[in-house]
Structures are given as structure tokens and as C-alpha cells.
N, C-alpha and C positions, 0 to 999 in steps of 0.2 A: 485390629491386631494389637494386643497389649505388649508391654515391654518384654515379658518373659517369652512370649511366642516369637518376637523379633530376635531375641538373643539365641533362642534354640535354632531357628531357621538360618540365622546368620553364621552359625558355626561352619557351614559349608561354603559360605560366600566371602566372609571376612570384609564386609563393607564398613563396619564400625570399629574404632579403636577405643572409644570411651562412650559411656551411656549416661544420660540424665536419669538417675535412679528415681527421682520423684515425678517423672513425666506422667505416670498414670493417675497421679493425684492432683494434677494441675487443673484448675478451673479456668478455662480460656476466657479472656475478656472479649467483649464484642468488638468486631473490627472486620476489615475486608478479608483478613486471613483467619478469621475465627474458626477454630477446630482443625486447621491444617497442621500436619506434623512435618517437621523439617529435619534433614540431615545437613550439617554444616562442615565443610571441608576443614581439616584440622590446622590450616594456616590462617583461619579467620577467628578472631578472639570472641569467646563466649565466657562471660564472667563466671568464675568458679569451676571452669572445665578445662581439661587438658588441651593445650594448644602446642602440640609437639612437632607439627609439620611432618609427622610420621618418621621422626628421626630419633636417634639415640642422643644426639646433641642436646635436644630439648625434651628428653623423656620425662622430666619431672616438672616442666613449666606449666603452671596453672594460670590462665589469663586473669588479671585483676580487674578487667573492665570488658564491656561489650563493644564490639565493632559497631560502626554507624549502622550498617545494614542489619545487624542483629538487634540493635535498639529499635529499629523501624519495624521489623517483623514481629517482635515481641509486643510492641505497642499496638499492633494491628491484630493481636489475638493468636498468633502462631505459637507453636510449641516446638522447642528444639529437643529431638529425641536423643541425639548424640553427635559426637565428633567423628567425621567420616575418614576412612583410610585414604591414602594418596601416595603418589610417588614422592620420595624423600625430598623435602624442600621444593616440591613441584618440579624436580629435575627428572623428567622421564615422560614417555607418552604411552606407557603400557600398563601401569599399575603394578609392576613387578619390582620396583626398587624400594618399596617401603620397609622400614625397620621392623614393622609388624607383620610382614609377610604379604604375599600376593593376594589381590582381590580377584575373585572369579566373576565371569560374565554370566548373569542369570539367563540371558537370552541366547547365549552361544556357549554352552557348557564346555569347559576344557580350553577355551580361548581367552585371550586377554580382554579386559573391559575397556582398554584405552586409558589415557591419563592426560594430565596428572590428577584430574578430579575423578579418579576411578571409583572411590567409595561412594560418593554422592550419586553418580550415574547408576551404580549397581543397586544402591538402596532404593532408588526410584523405580528401576526396572523390576526389582523383586517385590515391589508393593509394600515395603516397610514404611515408606513415608510418601506424602503427597507431593513434596517438592524438596529442593535443596539449594544451597548456595555454594557455588564453586568459584574458582579464579581461573582466568584465561590469559596466559602470557603469549602463547603462540598457537592456541587451539585446544587448550586444556579443559575447556567446557565442551566444545563442539566435537572433538575427537572421541571422547567416551560416550557422548550422546549418540553419535553415529554407530559406534560399535555395539552399544547396549540397546539400541532401538527406542530411545526416548528423545525428548525435545530439550535442546540446550541453546541458550542465547547469550552472546557477548555484546553488551551495549556499546554505544559510542564512548570513546575514552573521555572520562570526566563526567559522564552522565550519572554514574553511581560512585559514591565516595569510597575511597580505599582506606579510610581511617580504620585501624584495627586489623588490617591485612598484613601479615608477615610477608613482606615482598620478596620476590625473586629478581625482578627487573622493573623498577618503578615506572619507567617510561612506556612499558608495554602491558603491565598487569591491569586487569579489569575484573571486578566481581560481577557475577551474573547468575541467573536462575537456571535450574534444570527441573523438569517436571514431565508428567506423562502426556500432557497436551499443551497446546499453544495458549489457550485461555488461562490456564493456571500460571504459566510463565508470565503472562501479561499482568495478572493479579499481583504476583510477586514484584514485578517491575514497578507497578503503581506504588507499591509500598516503599521500595528501596531507592528509587530514583529521586534526584533532587540535590540542591546545593547543601554543602557542609563546609562551614568555615574552617574546620580542622584539617581539611585536605586542600593543599594549595592547587591541585589540579582539578578540583571540583568546579563544574561550570555553573555560574550564577545566572541561570536562565529559567524561564517558565517551562515546566514539564507537563505534557498532556496526560490524559487518562487513557492508558493503553488498552485496557479492557473495554471501556465504553466505546472507543473509536475503532475497535477491531472490525475489519470489513473484508470478507472473502470474495467480494465482487472484483474481478480482475479486468473488467471491461476497460480498454484503453491503456492497460499496463504493459510496458515494454520490458522484456527480459533479455539481458545480454548473456550470450554464451560464447566462450572463447574456445577455439579449436585446440589451444594448448592444453586445456583440461583433458581431452581425450588422449592427446599424445603422451601425457605424463602418467596416465593411469596404468598401473602394472597388471592388475587383475581386470581384464577386459570385460568380464561379466558385470562389473560395476557400471560400466558405460551403458549397458543395456537397461539396467534398472533406472539410472539417472535420466536417460532419454525418455523412457516411459513416463517417469514422473513429470518431466517437462511437458510432454504431450498432454498430460492431464491438466496442467496449468493452461495450456493453449485451449483445451476444450472448455475451460472456465472463463475464456475471454481474452487471455493474454496473447501478446505478439512476441515472437522470438527474433532477436536481432544478433547478427554475428559481430563479435568484437575481437580485439586482439590484445594479448598480454605477452609480448615477445620476450620480456625479461623475467618471466615467471620462474624460470629455472635458477635464477640467482637469489631467490627469496631465502632459501635455507641457509647458505653461507652468510648472507647479509644479516639474517635474524640471529644466528648463533654467535657471530662476532659481537653484536650488540649485547646479547645476553651474557656472554662470558664476562665482559667488562663490568656490567651492572651487577651481576651476581657476585663476582669477586668483591666488589665494593660493599654490597649488602651483608656479606658474611663476616666482615671484619669485626663486628660486634660480638661474634661468638668466639671469644677468646678464653672462655672458661673461668673468668675472674668474677663476673657479676652473677652469672647464672649458667647452668648447664655445663657441658663439656667443651673443650676446644674442638672446633668442628673438624679440623684436619686429622685429629687423632681417632675419631670414631665414625666418620661419615662413610657412606658407600662409594662404590667405584665411580658412578656417574657424577655425583656431587663433587668428588675430588677432581675429576677430569675438568669440570667447569671452573673450579677454583684455580687450578694450575694454569689452564689456558688463559683465564682472565687476568691472572697475575702477570703472565708473560706478555700478553697483548698490551697491558696497561703501562709497561715500561716505556720510558720516553723514546728510546731508540727504535721501538717497534710500533708505537701508536700511529705514526704516519703511514707505515706500510700496511697496517691492517685496520685499525679502528676508524681512522678518518676516512678511509676508502669505504668502509662499511656504512658510515654516516651518509656519504655521497650516494651510495647505492640505495640506501633507505629513501632518500629524497626522490631518486629515480622511480622506485617502485610506487611511492605515493603519487607521483605525477602520472604514472602509467595507469594506475587504478582510477584516478580522477578522470583521465581522458576516456577510459573505457566506460565509465559511468555517466559521461556528459550527455549522451543521447538516449539513455535508458533509465528506467526507474531502479532496477536492481540487477545484479549479476546472479546467475544460478549455475550450479555445477556440482561435482562430487565434493564431499567433505574430506575424504581420504583416498589415496591412490591404490590402496590394497586392503584386503580383508584382514581382520585381526589374526595374528599368528597364534599358534598353540602355546599355552603356558609351558614354560620350561624349555622352549625351543632355543637352541644354542645360537645366539647372534653375537659373533665376536667383533664385527665391525659396527661401531656406533652410528656410522652414516646410514646403515640400513634402518635403524630405528628412527633417525632424524627424517628419513624420507616420508614418514607418515605425515609430516607437517607441511608439505610443499604447497597445499592449497589454503591452509589456515594462517600461516605466519604472515603473509602479506597484509592481511586485515589488521593485525596488531601493529605492524610497522607503520601503517597509515592511520591508525586510530579509528577505524570504521566500525559500524555495527554489523553483526553477522550472526546467523543462527543455523542450527542443524535440526531438521525435522525428518522423521522416518520416511524413506522413499520406497522401501521394499526389502526383500531378502535375496541373497545369493546362496543357494543350497542351504536355506534355513538360517543364514547368518545376516543380521541386520546391516543395512548401510543407509546413510542419510543424505538428503539433499542440502547443499550449502546455498544459503541466500545471503548476499552481501549488498549493503546499501550505502548511500552517501552519508556523510557526517550529519548527525542529528535527525536522520530520516529513519529512525528505528521502527516507527509505526509501519512504514511501507514493507520493511523486511518481515515483520510479524504478520502483516496482512497476507503476504504471499505464502508464508509458512502455513497460516490458517487455511488458505484456499486449498492447498494440497491435502490438508487434513480432511477437508469437507468434500473433496472430490476424489 
């Protein structure tokens, strides 16, 4: 599919906000990603291309350099087709808050694609690109991957450099791949994972070859499943799809073990209290003096909500009441996940508790939107690797299986995702 064909078909999906006009004339270099076409979320810098975070604040900001991950995929022969749409400044889980308009879900027409990496997931699902790069702060790769019926993976925090990512919450953000299958995700991860001295959170460790080591044999693999997953699912049809997917993994040789996550229900308030404070801090540079517009003057409702709440919580007289308690709760969630994973290889369950709502549906309570994140946010709070892989459909609407691993055991997560794909 050439660029003009992509542009024409994308008129009804709105997955891109800017295109690489010379993409059809690029002679790809030899490399592990040679010939693969990519969508890049518009909060990841690509030299010479618009990095607006789908906002009016940065509507004219052209990145002067490549993010570390973009350097890596380019050096391995990949081609960037364009900058993908997203929720404004990654604030949102539906793909509806973008300054450039809502993104459609190619595999569930009329419904949200999920977010905030909405455009990347939609571009992959529509077949415009082979893979894409998104960012995941509390599920922003896995949520749209589940809704759009594609594969999405959030690596262990620090495994992939965040240099060149316009951050929302630096202690939670992680760049990761989306693709149509697990093997392609592994190929992208082989390219982008590894130490980068420009990112202080980057882990200086030896990284394996994820594609070469990919193994769908689940003999002896123990899968943890928490009853709290089923209790918190709103659309119960999702439970049936997830249990069927887990049964397929058992048929492939895995064993299911019951585990407990009694404090799973506090993950959302814990996550958002951390996000509000970090996002407020991150946006102080958007004062309209050096570039762009002053963010409070032009941003959307959800962005402004997070700025105001972050400013409030950050005040000295309130930090103890809210933020410090949220940090303690974050430690509790991290310990609880560690305990649940201590006797199993990975945890499995649903990615989202409900099906994607219809585009334009009036949701006046932001907590209804935040509820999509109940299963994904704990992973970011603990810095764990996790992925979403298609599990099946509910009345034609895709939903994904969530696979969560121990720190730096990304390969085991990918193996289980691949096993479901193969069985």
C-alpha cells in the first residue's frame, strides 16, 4: 500500500496526523527491520516531523532530532510512514481527546480504538503499517491493542530508552511496540531494547534476542489467575473469552494457579494521584515563551483537569494527605504483584474490564473512563513487563489477553503471548 492509498483510506479512520511525504522513495537499508513500515506516536520525536502530542499547545513543533528508539529502527532498515494520532498529551484512554479529532477503530467500527496510543493501534489494525511505536503510562499500548485486536507490549521499565519521548509521567512512561503478531513485536524489541546513556532510567544490562528465543512450548509454565479479575470485569462476556483463551494455554502445556490481588481496586486512585503530580510538573515548560502556546490557554478538558489536580495535590499542605499516601499505596501494589508472581511464571487475565464504548457516547464522569485502566495501571506502578494479545471477540468486538511478568522476564511474557497465537 503506497502513501496515497494510505492517505485515502485513513480519511475514515484518522490514525495519522502527519505523513512522511518521501516514504515511497526511501531505499530501506539492510537490517532486522528492513522493509517494515512504522507508525510513530506523536509524542515520540522523529527528526523533521511534527511532534505535537496531538495538541494545539505544540501544533507547530517539529522535532529537531530522533528519539533513541527511532534511531534504532531507522538503523535497522525500518521506514517511518508518519506520526500517529493520540489522546492529547497521552491524557485519555479512548482516542477521543485529540486536537486532531477522534480515531476510529478499524476492527470495531463506530467504537473507540482505546488510547492513548490510539493512532498506532488503528494504523496497525487497518494494515497501513507493519508495526508502530507507542508509549504506555498506565496501559496506553495494551488498552488500544486489546480494543483494536492487535498485539501490544510494554517492556520492563528501563529496558527501552525514553530519550526523545515527550513524557507525561516519567516514573511510569515506557515506550513499546505494537504489531499484528508477536514475532514482529519481538523483532521491534530486538531493535529498540538496550542501554542508552542519555536516559538516566535506562538499564545497563545485557539484552537477549527476543525473536530468536521466542518459544511457544508451555510445558511446565505456571500461569497465575486472580479471582479479582473476574470480580472487576463489568462486561461479563469478556470473562468467557478470557477463560477460553486460558484453556487454550492449558492445552499447550501450561498449569493455572490461583493467586490473590486483594488491593487491585486501589490501583486506579493510586495511579492517578501519581500521574497528576508528575504531569503537572512535566507541563510547566509549556509556558508559551520558548515554543508553542501556554498549555492552560489551549488544552482540552482532560489535560486541564490533570494540571489543576496536580497543582492542588502538589501544594505543601496537601501533599501529605494525597501524594505521600499514593506513594505508600504504590509500594503496596508493587509488593502485592511481586507476591502473586513469586510462585508462577506470569499472571494472565483480561486487559480491560469492559468493551470499547461507542464514539461520541456522553460520559460525564471521568471515573467511568478511568475504569478502563484497572488491570493495566498496576503494571506501570510496579515497572513490570506486560502485553496484550488477541484473545477473541465479543459480538464481533476484539478483546485481549493480558500477560504480566516479573521484572526483566519480558521473554516469558512474549512466549506465553506467542503460545496463544499458535494455539
